C-alpha positions, -999 to +999 in steps of 0.1 A: +000+000+000+013+035-008+012+052+026+025+085+012-006+091-009-040+096+008-026+086+042-054+083+068-053+109+096-046+083+123-014+070+106+016+082+126-007+097+153+011+112+182-018+106+206-007+092+239+030+098+232+043+117+262+074+122+283+053+133+313+056+113+345+020+104+353+008+096+388+010+074+408+046+070+395+074+093+405+103+107+386+134+085+380+163+093+403+200+087+398+226+086+425+263+078+422+278+065+455+313+070+468+321+034+457+312+043+421+279+024+421+249+038+402+215+037+420+186+042+397+154+048+417+118+044+405+087+042+426+092+014+452+123+000+436+160+006+432+183-009+406+220-009+416+248-011+390+285-015+393+310-019+364+291-049+350+260-046+327+243-070+350+228-054+381+245-058+415+212-056+433+175-050+428+155-037+458+117-039+458+095-026+485+125-023+509+137-059+503+169-069+485+159-095+459+195-107+450+217-128+473+247-116+453+254-098+420+239-110+388+265-126+366+272-128+328+286-163+324+306-169+292+326-200+288+353-208+262+369-241+255+396-234+281+372-223+308+351-194+320+359-158+309+369-132+335+356-098+324+376-066+326+351-037+329+354+000+319+337+024+343+300+027+335+287+059+319+254+078+320+242+086+285+212+106+297+191+112+328+157+128+329+126+125+351+112+100+326+142+077+321+179+070+327+202+055+301+234+037+311+262+023+291+286-005+301+316-020+283+334-051+295+362-070+278+381-103+279+408-109+254+394-102+219+358-104+232+339-072+239+304-068+253+288-033+250+255-028+269+230-001+268+204-001+296+173+022+295+153+024+327+118+040+324+099+056+353+076+026+356+107+005+364+110-012+330+146-018+320+155-026+284+190-039+278+207-042+244+239-062+243+263-064+215+289-092+219+317-091+193+352-106+189+383-090+173+397-125+165+380-157+159+366-171+192+345-202+198+320-197+226+310-229+245+281-213+264+267-179+274+241-173+301+230-148+327+225-159+363+202-141+387+208-153+423+174-145+440+168-150+477+146-180+481+121-161+503+115-138+474+112-166+448+084-187+462+063-185+430+070-185+393+050-175+362+059-179+326+041-168+294+026-181+272+005-204+293-023-227+281-060-223+286-075-252+307-046-256+331-022-236+353+010-255+348+028-222+339+022-206+374+024-216+410+049-225+437+085-228+427+093-264+416+118-279+440+139-293+411+134-264+387+119-270+353+132-275+318+116-256+290+123-245+255+122-208+247+097-189+270+096-152+262+085-141+297+093-153+332+085-139+366+095-151+401+084-135+433+066-138+466+032-124+478+045-088+479+072-084+452+090-100+423+111-097+392+102-104+356+124-109+326+115-111+289+130-116+255+109-109+224+123-135+201+148-164+199+172-146+174+208-154+183+197-179+209+216-211+204+198-239+223+211-273+232+203-300+208+196-323+237+179-316+270+180-278+278+194-267+311+170-258+339+154-224+341+158-225+379+182-242+402+184-240+440+217-235+458+209-235+495+186-205+503+192-191+468+172-197+437+193-190+406+173-180+375+192-189+343+187-171+311+204-194+286+216-176+255+241-200+240+242-237+249+264-252+222+296-241+205+293-209+184+322-191+166+325-153+165+351-134+146+359-113+116+351-140+090+325-160+109+293-149+126+285-112+129+283-097+164+256-112+186+229-087+196+204-094+223+175-073+235+165-083+270+141-066+294+134-069+331+111-051+356+108-054+394+073-056+408+050-042+421+051-015+395+031+011+413+009+018+443-027+019+428-048+049+437-079+027+437-086-010+436-114-032+424-134-027+457-134+010+447-143+006+410-173-017+416-175-029+381-203-047+363-207-059+327-242-047+318-238-019+293-264-016+266-282+011+247-315+020+263-309+009+298-313+044+311-350+043+303-380+020+312-405+020+283-441+010+292-439-016+264-406-030+274-403-065+258-405-085+291-407-120+275-392-154+275-396-173+242-391-209+232-396-225+198-428-246+197-415-272+173-404-303+192-410-286+226-448-290+226-474-314+212-506-295+204-526-328+204-521-337+241-499-325+269-493-305+300-475-271+305-467-264+341-448-236+358-445-215+390-451-178+388-459-147+409-467-111+399-442-084+406-452-051+422-452-024+396-441+008+411-456+012+446-487-009+440-492-045+427-505-047+391-508-084+384-532-081+354-512-093+324-507-121+299-488-149+315-482-173+287-491-175+250-487-206+228-488-199+190-488-222+160-469-214+128-502-202+112-507-175+139-535-193+159-529-193+196-539-201+231-531-179+262-535-175+300-540-141+315-544-128+350-573-103+355-592-084+382-562-076+403-549-111+401-581-127+415-594-142+382-578-161+353-587-158+316-581-188+293-583-181+256-581-208+229-586-194+194-619-174+195-631-191+228-626-177+263-633-189+298-625-173+331-625-185+366-618-173+401-585-181+417-570-172+451-553-138+452-517-140+439-491-133+466-462-112+455-438-128+480-444-164+471-449-186+440-482-202+427-483-233+406-500-232+373-508-261+350-524-261+315-537-295+305-552-307+272-572-320+253-609-322+259-612-303+281-584-277+279-580-268+315-560-245+337-553-256+373-540-233+400-522-251+429-538-283+416-573-271+415-592-264+382-600-228+376-610-224+339-617-249+311-628-250+274-637-278+251-612-287+224-595-317+208-561-298+205-545-269+223-540-249+191-554-256+156-521-257+136-486-270+135-459-262+161-434-256+132-427-219+131-447-214+164-436-202+198-442-205+235-440-170+251-440-162+288-448-126+297-457-098+274-446-063+264-448-041+295-454-071+318-441-077+353-439-114+362-415-139+378-415-174+364-397-206+375-395-243+368-411-245+334-420-281+323-439-293+291-450-329+287-465-347+257-491-362+280-518-347+301-511-352+338-534-374+358-548-360+390-522-378+410-494-365+388-507-330+391-507-333+429-471-346+428-461-316+407-477-291+431-460-309+460-427-309+440-425-347+443-421-352+405-387-355+388-397-343+353-364-353+337-373-390+344-407-388+327-404-403+292-431-379+279-413-347+289-403-324+260-390-293+278-376-286+312-361-253+321-352-248+358-341-212+351-312-217+374-290-193+356-258-176+369-257-147+345-279-117+341-297-116+307-281-090+285-247-092+302-227-095+270-196-113+279-198-141+253-204-170+275-216-197+252-211-200+215-243-220+212-263-189+222-247-167+196-245-140+223-282-138+228-295-134+263-312-166+271-316-197+292-303-232+289-331-258+293-321-291+308-343-308+282-357-294+250-349-278+217-331-245+215-328-220+243-352-196+260-347-162+244-351-134+268-365-102+254-364-093+217-336-091+192-320-057+190-334-043+222-323-039+258-332-069+279-356-059+307-352-090+328-330-104+355-326-136+375-335-136+412-343-160+440-368-185+428-390-214+440-358-233+439-325-218+428-331-188+407-362-176+388-365-152+359-380-118+365-396-105+332-400-068+335-383-044+358-398-018+382-369+006+376-348+013+345-318-011+345-293+017+349-311+031+379-311-004+395-274-007+389-268+027+406-290+017+436-270-015+440-238+006+443-223+001+408-196+027+400-182+013+367-203+000+338-185-019+310-203-018+276-191-048+257-184-051+220-220-044+209-216-007+215-206-007+178-217-031+150-182-037+139-163-057+164-135-039+182-140-008+161-135+029+171-168+044+158-205+037+162-236+044+142-256+049+174-240+082+185-271+097+200-278+066+220-242+066+233-245+103+243-277+096+262-261+066+280-230+086+290-251+115+303-273+091+323-243+073+338-227+106+349-259+117+365-256+086+387-219+089+393-212+058+372-182+057+349-188+042+314-160+021+298-162+010+261-149-023+248-119-026+226-106-061+216-074-072+200-093-081+168-098-066+134-132-072+118-138-080+081-166-053+083-142-025+091-135-002+062-098-006+071-098-043+066-092-046+029-063-020+027-046-028+060-053-064+071-022-078+055+000-054+075-020-053+107-028-089+114-006-112+135+008-141+117-001-170+116-035-155+110-060-166+137-093-156+150-130-164+144-147-170+111-183-160+106-185-146+141-221-139+149-228-128+185-261-110+187-266-081+182-235-079+161-238-087+124-220-117+108-183-109+104-148-125+105-125-113+132-087-118+134-060-110+160-042-077+152-006-070+163+003-039+183+036-037+164+017-026+133+000+007+125-032-008+140-018+007+172-021+042+159-056+035+146-069+023+179-051+049+201-063+078+179-098+062+179-100+061+217-088+097+220-115+108+195-142+089+214-133+104+247-133+139+232-166+134+214-186+114+239-170+120+273-166+083+281-145+075+312-121+050+299-118+017+282-122-020+287-094-037+268-098-074+258-065-091+251-048-059+238-021-060+265-012-096+256+018-097+232+007-121+204+030-146+188+036-130+154+059-134+124+044-108+101+075-094+085+055-066+069+054-047+103+087-060+116+077-090+137+096-123+134+128-132+116+142-159+093+163-182+114+195-201+105+172-230+097+155-210+069+122-209+088+102-179+100+105-176+138+079-155+157+083-125+179+064-116+210+062-077+208+063-069+245+076-034+239+050-024+213+022-039+234+036-019+263+038+012+241+002+008+230-012+004+265+010+032+278-004+055+251-039+045+259-033+051+296-019+085+287-049+093+265-073+084+293-055+100+322-047+133+304-084+137+298-097+122+330-073+118+359-098+094+375-104+075+342-099+038+339-079+014+317-095-019+327-078-049+311-090-085+305-059-106+301-067-141+312-036-162+315-012-134+305+006-115+332+028-094+308+035-067+333+054-044+310+021-036+294-003-048+321+014-024+345-004+005+328-038-009+336-059+006+365-072-030+371-072-064+355-098-092+352-084-128+351-100-162+350-116-169+316-090-197+310-110-220+333-142-218+313-136-250+293-128-271+323-153-299+331-179-288+357-170-321+374-136-308+383-131-299+419-125-261+418-093-262+438-078-287+414-083-261+386-072-231+407-049-241+436-042-215+462-005-211+453-017-203+417-041-177+430-015-161+452+010-159+422-013-147+394-047-136+406-040-115+437-025-084+420-007-072+452+028-082+441+022-070+406+009-035+415-023-038+396-057-044+413-072-077+404-107-091+400-116-127+394-136-137+363-161-165+369-182-181+343-197-206+367-175-234+355-158-253+371-169-231+402-200-212+408-199-175+416-203-182+454-176-209+453-153-185+434-158-160+462-147-186+488-113-185+471-110-149+460-123-131+492-095-149+512-071-129+490-089-095+492-100-099+456-137-095+445-153-116+418-169-094+391-206-097+385-223-098+351-254-076+350-285-075+372-287-107+391-279-126+423-242-122+418-245-084+416-268-083+447-242-103+466-215-079+455-237-050+465-239-064+501-201-069+502-194-034+490-217-019+516-202-041+543-167-030+534-178+007+535-194+003+569-164-015+583-139+009+568-118-015+547-095+012+533-085+022+568-080-014+580-049-036+580-053-068+560-036-100+573-040-129+549-042-165+560-005-172+554+005-143+577-019-141+606-011-171+628-003-148+657-039-135+656-061-164+648-060-202+644-085-222+625-095-259+623-099-283+606-074-284+577-084-268+544-104-242+563-087-208+560-092-174+575-080-139+564-086-109+586-090-071+584-081-052+616-096-017+619-083+008+645-118+015+658-144-008+642-130-042+652-121-071+631-135-088+600-128-125+596-132-140+561-135-178+566-136-203+537-140-240+537-120-252+507-123-289+515-145-314+497-168-319+526-188-298+551-168-288+581-174-278+618-152-247+619-134-238+651-117-204+653-094-195+682-088-157+685-059-141+702-081-114+716-053-093+730-034-092+697-066-083+679-075-055+703-106-074+714-119-086+748-141-114+763-170-090+759-165-086+722-197-094+702-194-114+670-220-114+642-224-128+607-215-096+589-239-100+560-269-114+579-264-096+612-270-129+632-252-132+665-225-158+669-213-171+702-178-162+713-164-176+745-129-167+756-120-162+719-134-194+707-160-194+679-175-225+662-200-230+634-207-253+605-197-244+570-205-263+538-178-273+513-166-244+491-187-219+511-176-189+531-187-166+559-176-131+570-177-125+607-175-091+624-161-089+658-170-055+672-150-039+701-167-032+734-179+004+740 
């Protein structure tokens, strides 16, 4: 493509390019000691250099990570090389960065190093190793001797979805791997990462590679192996070896806010700021193969919902339609005291007990001859008829609710046989197991974990439509109507959850009242996936205005994908896309149109396009930041058109992992957001990728989608062990606030909380539903208690304050200077447990008179001389509040 002619305005954009030191970071400092050492200081960390290009020491959060200097180990045939260094020089020093130069020699070998340290603590090292005469190198490596107490955990990238083998406690024997571009080691408070973008000039062993880690007493040595078999340098042999390496100590910053402050939910949609009187409050199933019009039973539990301040139960409850348009329906009338049955042109009504709004009533429609409606097992209305509807189910529907309705439904069952009187009584008494009935066609318990309309693409079978997943039956239950906001939510039901069709408040108002402060609007804010413009400009302005009126920040979605519908696809795809090309063909998640989407690479001009687009959106619509899906993850790429990859000595294309360009892109986006809105957000979904050079510029991250495909039969702690959580999902030692992503598999939302809350990490809710209501209670509890003023002591560091039995029950605590102590107790065993807590009352600042309550329910709990006991189911949790005496 001729980029000189007709260049688009975004090409070469300078948006987000800044030398300003943004808070919460601080300017880089440089100090030269009397011994000639160079101390480069960034927020929370110090890098100490002597005459060698490898650092003498790295200090993070007041702790020295190294047990001794890092070493550059080069071996020739006659033994290891002893380097003769020149004094280091400072090439430049500003508040943004410091650039150092080192030169070390040995015989004809010369290694020149340039080290650039940015204000976020990222150090980029470029080495040039050359030889004046021909020299054969036997091996070349870098050894980092890290104190074992600061190398309890490891993480390397890329990992693999479905397991956590790339993260956890440090293997006792080290591990042996081929090229891994990113590695981190650390403890619960700090760590050190290193990365290398490609394997150019890496000469691996042809046999078993050496270990990445080895333990020498109380020291873990991390090995970066550059050359592992003989390699000749010199005038007439190989050119000088150039290596680009990077490292960064963590945590990278002290966050100004965390996930408990942001209070995020995925429920963005156009129209949620209003509540139309004809809102499509419906649940629709296909009729074909889900109902037999000749004979059968339709049963369900339902209750009306108060509309506004007064109950208004008069509404259509269910409508069954044939493909020819003929139909039958049930309607409540006369303030919910009568029922109207309509079949074709015939109607019959009957008196029924007043419908309670705080409890469910059982309804059953049986046919044929007569066609009868029973309420709680008693007949109320009937009509003659040899079939329920005169027509074919093909093209027909079964619709619960109606436009503008307000009803809660649960436990929907359709049988191809009319129930007998005894079967009907069993259904009312809930003694029937419908799945075991050979005549059953449809069973939908409506026990759904996600809010309808929460577009985080959960299930490809649903094509992104908000809906339900029947246990038996054809298709899904579609909630609402295509192309409209979903005015429904799941709530407590007859058993499990039930579906509320119709809302008494606009969805956005309900979110605000539940305490939501951040609203993510997923990819459907624009018809073109991951695009930077929308055709619904006025609807977006209306939503932004309504959010700001309720003190809610609105974040728009941007993914790491380029859509075939984008006007830029044809002229730019060849240059922008990561190679090998990968993504999704014929991607069709409602309400988006059909399109192909492929992973784009941040090392291409796509970076300019996205950054400029975000800046324009913020300027035009006043959005509060972005939700970035995968953009911080450096993709494997060998697209030579934009500089990724290289042709190796084997003649094959070798990929790059563009850490620096991914970092540059996220840093630019961070700058765009923060320069316009100091309290704006860069929220990143990066499941399984802790690339901290780019992730460090996020205001928070959301991790956990990698567990979605794991079998629901898997015990949750087998999928996500505690050491894995501490290493990757906690955020504390990385310097970026974390939230856990839970798609109800292999753990439920509540089970996920049992693990995450122990680590001071919330689980993000999706839309209006039980999970958001639970989070609302947690947010308010933490506000009442004063979490931000409390000292948090996790289960691995609080034995002087509390002990807990039996094994696999854990307790983390918050100690407030005035408000007492919160105890988060989780039973992570496979069985129920009788929990026994023993409190050190004096250490906790409590006394024998201290009162203890279940913090969320307010129920009292007995405390005798610091002893507390209660029963706790497997994978469940409780929060206890011990209040000080007056």
